[in-house]
C-alpha positions in Angstrom: -31.1 -15.7 -3.1 -31.0 -11.9 -2.3 -30.6 -10.3 1.0 -30.9 -6.6 2.1 -28.9 -5.5 5.1 -28.1 -2.2 6.7 -24.9 -0.8 8.2 -23.7 2.8 9.0 -20.5 2.5 6.9 -20.0 0.0 4.0 -16.3 -0.4 3.0 -15.3 -2.2 -0.2 -11.9 -3.8 0.1 -10.2 -5.7 3.0 -6.7 -4.3 2.5 -4.8 -2.0 4.8 -7.0 1.0 4.2 -10.3 -0.9 4.5 -9.5 -3.0 7.6 -7.8 0.0 9.3 -10.8 2.2 8.7 -13.2 -0.5 9.8 -11.3 -1.0 13.0 -11.2 2.7 13.9 -14.8 3.2 13.2 -16.0 0.1 15.2 -13.7 1.3 18.0 -15.6 4.6 17.8 -19.0 3.0 18.3 -20.1 2.9 14.6 -21.5 0.0 12.8 -19.2 -0.8 9.8 -19.1 -3.7 7.3 -16.2 -4.5 5.3 -16.8 -6.5 2.0 -13.7 -8.5 0.7 -13.8 -10.5 -2.5 -11.2 -13.0 -1.5 -11.7 -15.9 1.0 -8.4 -15.0 2.8 -5.5 -12.5 2.9 -2.8 -15.0 1.4 -1.5 -13.3 -1.6 2.2 -13.1 -2.5 4.2 -9.9 -3.1 1.7 -7.5 -1.6 3.1 -4.4 0.2 4.8 -5.7 3.3 6.9 -2.6 4.3 5.4 -1.2 7.6 7.1 2.2 8.1 7.7 4.0 11.3 4.7 6.2 10.6 2.4 3.1 10.7 4.2 1.3 13.7 3.6 4.6 15.7 -0.1 4.4 14.9 -0.3 0.8 16.0 1.3 1.8 19.2 -1.3 4.5 19.7 -3.9 1.7 19.4 -2.1 -0.5 21.9 -0.9 -3.0 19.3 2.7 -2.4 19.5 3.3 -5.7 21.5 1.0 -7.6 19.1 3.0 -6.5 16.0 6.1 -7.5 17.7 4.8 -11.0 18.1 4.4 -11.3 14.4 7.0 -12.9 12.1 9.0 -9.9 10.8 12.4 -8.6 10.0 13.6 -5.2 11.0 15.4 -3.3 8.3 17.4 -0.6 10.0 19.7 0.3 7.0 19.6 0.8 3.3 22.4 0.6 0.8 22.3 1.7 -2.9 25.2 0.9 -5.1 26.7 -0.9 -8.1 28.3 -4.2 -8.4 31.6 -2.4 -7.5 30.4 -1.1 -4.2 28.0 1.2 -2.4 27.1 4.8 -3.6 24.6 5.6 -0.9 24.5 4.2 2.7 21.8 5.3 5.1 20.5 4.0 8.5 17.2 4.9 10.1 18.8 5.7 13.5 18.3 9.5 12.7 14.6 9.2 12.7 12.8 10.6 15.8 10.9 8.4 18.3 11.3 4.7 19.1 10.6 3.4 15.6 13.8 3.6 13.7 13.3 0.8 11.5 11.0 -0.7 8.8 9.2 -3.8 9.8 9.0 -6.3 7.0 5.6 -8.0 8.0 3.8 -10.4 5.7 0.6 -8.5 4.8 -1.7 -11.4 5.6 -0.3 -11.4 9.1 -0.7 -7.6 9.5 -4.4 -7.7 8.3 -5.2 -10.8 10.5 -3.9 -8.8 13.4 -6.1 -5.8 12.6 -9.1 -8.0 12.1 -8.6 -9.8 15.3 -8.5 -6.5 17.2 -11.6 -5.1 15.2 -13.7 -8.0 16.1 -13.5 -7.0 19.7 -16.0 -4.4 18.8 -19.7 -5.4 18.2 -20.1 -2.9 15.4 -17.5 -4.6 13.1 -18.5 -7.1 10.5 -16.1 -8.6 7.8 -17.8 -10.4 4.8 -15.2 -12.6 3.0 -15.8 -14.1 -0.5 -18.0 -11.1 -1.2 -17.4 -8.7 -4.0 -18.8 -5.2 -4.3 -20.1 -4.8 -7.8 -22.0 -1.5 -7.9 -23.2 1.5 -5.9 -26.8 1.9 -5.0 -27.9 5.3 -6.3 -30.9 7.2 -5.1 -31.6 10.9 -5.4 -28.1 11.8 -6.6 -26.4 10.1 -3.8 -24.8 6.7 -3.0 -26.9 4.8 -0.5 -24.8 1.6 -0.1 -23.5 -1.3 -2.3 -24.5 -4.3 -4.2 -22.2 -7.3 -3.7 -22.2 -10.9 -4.7 -21.2 -14.0 -2.9 -21.8 -17.8 -3.2 -25.5 -17.2 -2.5 -26.1 -14.5 -5.1 -26.4 -10.8 -5.2 -27.3 -8.7 -2.2 -27.8 -5.2 -1.1 -26.1 -3.3 1.8 -27.6 0.0 2.6 -25.4 2.5 4.3 -24.9 6.1 5.3 -21.5 6.2 3.8 -19.9 4.1 1.3 -16.1 3.8 1.0 -14.0 2.4 -1.7 -10.7 1.0 -0.4 -10.5 -1.9 -3.0 -7.3 -1.0 -4.7 -6.1 0.5 -7.9 -8.5 -1.7 -10.0 -11.5 -0.7 -8.0 -14.6 -2.1 -9.6 -16.8 0.1 -7.2 -15.0 3.2 -8.2 -15.5 2.4 -11.9 -19.2 1.8 -11.2 -19.4 5.1 -9.5 -18.1 6.8 -12.7 -14.9 8.0 -11.2 -11.7 7.6 -13.4 -8.2 8.5 -12.1 -5.6 10.6 -14.0 -2.6 8.4 -15.0 0.9 9.7 -14.6 4.0 8.4 -16.5 6.0 5.6 -15.1 9.2 4.2 -16.8 9.2 0.7 -15.4 7.3 -2.4 -14.4 8.6 -4.9 -11.8 9.5 -8.7 -11.7 9.0 -10.0 -8.2 10.7 -13.3 -7.0 11.9 -15.1 -3.9 15.5 -16.1 -3.6 16.7 -18.3 -0.8 18.7 -16.6 1.9 21.1 -18.3 4.4 21.3 -17.1 7.9 24.9 -15.9 7.6 24.0 -13.6 4.6 24.1 -9.9 4.9 21.0 -8.3 6.4 19.0 -5.3 5.3 17.9 -3.8 2.3 20.0 -3.4 -1.0 19.6 -1.5 -4.3 21.9 -2.1 -7.2 22.0 -0.3 -10.4 23.8 -1.2 -13.7 23.4 -0.2 -17.4 20.0 -1.3 -18.4 19.1 -3.0 -15.1 18.2 -2.3 -11.6 17.2 -4.5 -8.6 16.2 -4.2 -5.0 16.6 -7.0 -2.4 14.7 -7.0 0.8 15.9 -9.3 3.7 12.9 -11.6 4.7 14.6 -13.9 6.9 14.7 -17.2 5.1 14.6 -15.6 1.6 15.4 -12.3 -0.2 12.4 -10.7 -1.8 13.8 -9.4 -5.0 12.3 -6.6 -7.2 13.9 -6.6 -10.7 12.9 -3.5 -12.7 12.3 -3.7 -16.5 11.4 -0.9 -18.9 7.7 -0.3 -19.1 6.2 -2.6 -21.4 9.2 -4.8 -21.6 7.7 -8.0 -20.2 7.3 -9.9 -23.5 10.8 -9.0 -24.6 12.4 -10.4 -21.3 10.1 -13.5 -21.2 11.1 -14.3 -24.8 14.8 -14.9 -23.7 15.9 -17.9 -21.5 15.6 -17.4 -17.8 19.3 -17.7 -17.7 19.5 -14.1 -19.1 17.6 -12.7 -16.0 19.7 -14.9 -13.6 22.9 -13.5 -15.2 21.8 -9.9 -14.8 20.8 -10.5 -11.2 24.2 -12.0 -10.3 26.1 -9.3 -12.0 24.1 -6.7 -10.0 24.2 -8.5 -6.6 26.6 -11.5 -6.5 25.8 -11.8 -2.8 22.4 -13.4 -3.7 24.4 -16.6 -4.5 24.8 -18.5 -7.7 23.0 -21.6 -6.4 20.0 -19.7 -5.0 19.5 -17.6 -8.1 19.9 -20.5 -10.5 17.1 -22.2 -8.6 14.8 -19.8 -10.3 14.6 -22.2 -13.2 11.4 -21.1 -14.8 9.3 -17.9 -15.6 6.5 -19.5 -13.6 8.6 -18.7 -10.4 8.7 -14.9 -11.4 5.7 -12.8 -10.7 4.8 -9.5 -12.7 3.7 -6.2 -11.2 2.4 -3.6 -13.7 3.4 -0.3 -12.1 1.0 2.5 -12.1 0.9 6.0 -10.7 -2.3 7.8 -10.7 -4.9 9.7 -8.6 -8.4 10.9 -8.7 -8.9 14.7 -9.1 -11.9 14.3 -6.7 -12.1 11.4 -4.2 -15.8 11.7 -3.3 -19.4 12.0 -4.4 -22.4 12.4 -2.1 -22.4 9.3 0.2 -19.3 7.9 -1.3 -15.5 8.2 -0.7 -12.3 6.6 -2.2 -9.2 6.2 0.0 -5.9 4.3 -0.3 -5.0 3.0 -3.9 -8.6 3.6 -4.9 -7.9 7.3 -4.6 -4.2 7.3 -5.6 -2.0 4.4 -6.8 1.7 4.6 -5.8 4.6 3.0 -7.5 6.8 0.6 -5.4 9.4 3.3 -4.9 10.1 3.8 -1.2 7.4 1.1 -0.3 5.0 3.8 0.7 1.7 2.4 -0.6 0.5 0.6 2.5 1.6 3.4 4.8 -0.2 6.1 2.8 -3.3 3.9 2.9 -3.3 3.4 6.5 -2.8 7.3 7.1 -5.9 7.8 4.7 -7.8 5.6 6.9 -6.8 7.3 10.1 -7.7 10.8 8.7 -11.0 9.5 7.4 -11.8 8.2 10.9 -10.7 11.4 12.7 -12.9 13.6 10.4 -15.9 11.6 10.0 -16.4 9.5 13.2 -18.4 12.0 15.1 -20.8 12.8 12.3 -21.3 9.2 11.6 -21.9 8.4 15.3 -24.7 11.1 15.3 -26.1 9.8 11.9 -26.3 6.2 13.3 -28.9 7.2 15.7 -31.1 9.0 13.2 -34.1 6.5 12.2 -34.2 8.2 8.9 -30.5 8.0 8.2 -30.6 5.9 5.0 -32.8 8.5 3.2 -30.4 11.4 4.1 -26.9 12.4 2.7 -23.9 12.9 4.8 -22.7 16.4 4.5 -20.3 16.2 1.3 -18.1 18.9 2.8 -16.9 16.4 5.4 -15.9 14.1 2.6 -14.1 17.1 0.9 -12.1 17.7 4.2 -10.6 14.1 4.0 -9.4 14.9 0.5 -8.0 18.2 1.5 -6.4 16.7 4.4 -4.6 13.9 2.3 -4.1 15.8 -0.8 -0.7 17.3 0.0 1.0 14.2 1.3 -0.4 12.3 -1.7 0.7 14.7 -4.4 4.0 15.4 -2.6 4.8 11.7 -2.3 4.0 11.0 -5.8 6.1 13.9 -7.1 9.0 12.5 -5.1 8.4 9.2 -6.8 8.4 10.9 -10.2 11.7 12.7 -9.6 13.4 9.4 -8.5 11.9 7.6 -11.5 12.6 10.3 -14.1 16.1 11.4 -12.9 17.5 7.8 -11.8 15.3 4.8 -12.7 14.4 5.6 -16.4 18.1 6.7 -17.2 19.4 3.6 -15.8 17.0 1.3 -17.6 17.6 3.3 -20.9 21.3 2.8 -20.8 22.9 0.0 -23.1 24.3 -2.9 -21.2 27.2 -3.0 -23.6 28.6 0.6 -22.7 30.6 1.5 -19.6 28.6 2.4 -16.6 27.5 6.0 -16.5 25.6 7.0 -13.4 22.8 9.3 -13.7 23.7 12.9 -12.6 21.2 13.0 -9.7 22.7 9.6 -8.3 26.2 11.0 -8.4 25.0 14.3 -6.6 23.2 12.2 -3.9 26.2 10.0 -3.4 28.3 13.0 -2.6 25.8 14.8 -0.3 24.8 12.5 2.6 22.1 14.9 3.8 20.0 14.3 0.7 19.3 10.6 1.3 18.6 11.4 4.9 15.8 13.9 3.9 14.4 11.6 1.4 14.3 8.7 3.8 12.8 10.9 6.5 10.0 11.8 4.2 9.3 8.4 3.0 9.5 6.8 6.5 7.4 9.4 8.4 5.2 10.9 5.6 4.7 14.5 4.7 1.7 14.7 7.1 1.7 12.1 9.6 -1.6 11.2 11.2 -2.5 10.3 14.7 -5.4 8.5 16.2 -7.9 10.9 17.6 -11.1 8.9 17.5 -12.4 7.8 20.9 -13.1 4.3 22.1 -16.8 4.1 22.9 -19.7 1.8 22.9 -21.9 1.4 19.8 -24.6 4.1 19.7 -28.3 3.2 20.3 -30.2 3.0 17.0 
């Protein structure tokens, strides 16, 4: 069975970038359809760090109270050190504004909140269990998408098509756009470790020769990221799970012997293949990539979800008026939205994207790669950059401010208006 539908904006991907963009455009009176390949948002170890920059945007949308009602933990301080003690301690109290913390919100709850709010607007439609497979190409421009669901393949005609479907975007590949990969020295093992109510709270990073981990306070458990050298998965999995347990306890004994030993099999350890890349050009006529589809970030700083949201806000701010006008044109599906408008989105978000990626690269090359390359059998020799940062408290404050607020924070400028007649 094949259906042909129409919408003003077709968005592939129901993650933070896609849902936020759909919400903002529908709020501005524009018909928008988000196509999401999964049947729900329940996937573990997705980006859950909602930074002050994103909290402020939610406040501008009147959602501050709603986000506060979601189950979450507020991280107000960060500590980086060795098993012998802290090297860098920083709190977020120096940040401007009311949001001086990171909200650790399960991403499925965050996305559900945005969807529930978006459904208040008649122009918003979300198709679950529907995967965008290719772009519709006519006269040198993208005119929509083809997608599949349980009933078959369908067409969705659109004035603008947006890929917000992540670093492995199938639609981006179909559109012939390939990102340039940057070097990263590590991959990540993710796991949950039981946390007791009387344990310390916050976010802890620990370094040792040949190993590094970060533990996030999630209330009833610690979400632990254990860094391994790039391509080192098979080597560590060839060893007994007790080797990983021993290394974790040596780095952060506060996790607790019993809790760590309960990770009794590799099936309880998830793997994230870390990537750092970006498209040189984010758009083609009728088509735009944002979020991870335009630029994949590493987990350093937990910036991915927040940059994706910032991309969505910038896209809505720059395109909403033109899309609202195009929506009223009966010949809109045969015309091409001015590509210069799409270029403006890339220009607006290029500096914060490149700047943040370069900051991640510096931290990876000067700290993480040197920690992971050190032999566990030798005395701990901290990377020079880490020793310099430990002796200059202003440096981590500046880094944290950059990661928490972004290099170019966005604000919601789109109006709230009824759907245009069309």
